[in-house]
C-alpha positions in Angstrom: -31.7 10.9 28.3 -30.1 9.1 25.4 -29.8 5.4 25.7 -26.4 4.3 27.0 -25.5 8.0 27.6 -24.8 9.8 30.9 -25.8 13.2 29.4 -29.3 14.7 29.7 -30.6 15.6 26.2 -33.9 17.3 25.9 -36.4 16.5 23.1 -35.0 19.5 21.2 -31.6 17.8 21.2 -29.5 20.4 23.0 -26.9 20.0 25.6 -27.1 21.6 29.0 -24.3 23.6 30.6 -23.8 20.8 33.1 -23.4 18.3 30.2 -20.6 20.5 28.7 -19.0 20.9 32.1 -18.9 17.1 32.4 -17.5 16.7 28.8 -14.8 19.3 29.6 -13.9 17.5 32.8 -13.6 14.2 30.9 -11.5 15.9 28.2 -9.4 17.5 30.9 -10.2 21.0 29.6 -10.2 24.0 32.0 -12.9 26.2 30.5 -13.6 29.7 31.7 -17.3 30.6 32.3 -17.3 32.5 29.0 -15.8 29.5 27.1 -18.3 27.2 28.8 -21.1 29.4 27.5 -19.7 29.4 24.0 -19.0 25.7 24.0 -22.5 24.9 25.3 -24.0 27.0 22.4 -21.7 25.5 19.8 -22.1 21.9 20.9 -25.9 22.3 21.1 -25.9 23.5 17.5 -23.9 20.5 16.4 -26.2 18.1 18.2 -29.3 19.8 16.7 -27.8 19.5 13.2 -27.2 15.8 13.8 -30.8 15.5 15.0 -31.9 17.1 11.7 -29.9 14.5 9.8 -31.7 11.7 11.6 -34.9 12.9 9.9 -33.6 11.9 6.5 -34.8 8.7 4.9 -31.7 6.5 4.6 -33.6 3.2 3.9 -32.1 2.8 0.5 -28.6 4.2 1.3 -25.9 1.6 1.4 -23.7 1.8 4.6 -20.1 2.9 4.1 -17.0 3.3 6.1 -15.8 6.4 4.2 -17.4 9.3 2.4 -15.0 8.8 -0.6 -14.0 5.6 -2.3 -10.8 4.4 -0.8 -8.2 2.4 -2.7 -4.6 1.4 -2.0 -2.4 4.2 -3.1 0.9 2.7 -1.9 3.4 1.1 -4.2 4.2 -2.5 -3.7 7.1 -3.1 -1.3 10.2 -4.0 -3.2 13.6 -4.7 -1.7 16.2 -2.3 -3.1 19.7 -1.0 -2.2 19.8 1.6 0.6 22.5 3.7 2.2 25.4 1.7 3.5 25.9 1.9 7.3 28.9 4.4 7.2 27.0 6.7 4.9 23.9 6.6 7.2 25.9 7.2 10.3 28.4 9.8 9.0 26.6 12.9 10.5 25.6 11.3 13.8 27.0 13.2 16.8 27.7 9.9 18.7 27.9 6.5 17.1 29.7 3.2 17.3 30.5 0.8 14.5 26.9 -0.2 14.1 24.4 2.4 15.3 23.6 5.8 16.7 24.5 6.3 20.4 21.9 8.1 22.5 21.6 8.6 26.3 19.9 5.9 28.2 16.3 6.6 29.0 15.4 3.7 31.2 18.8 3.0 32.6 21.6 0.7 31.4 
């Protein structure tokens, strides 16, 4: 069993059918027996691949949050003129002098 986990994982790092049943229950998925078999095989392959990755020497690899370098691509916020209220509301099916009118959702 993996530390801090509720799933039984064998030394070959595969998931049991019962593990996948529990995962599907937690994810609120209703899997058919055939889907359960397929998902068990596929998830076991993913776990085995991750196990392979754990064999790599990462001693000199600097930790990172993203695989690609991230930088701010957004323009600086600047105040500028926008639509006037009448222009913004002109196609609204229901409106008053200031805003769109919509049915009450939580009551009045």
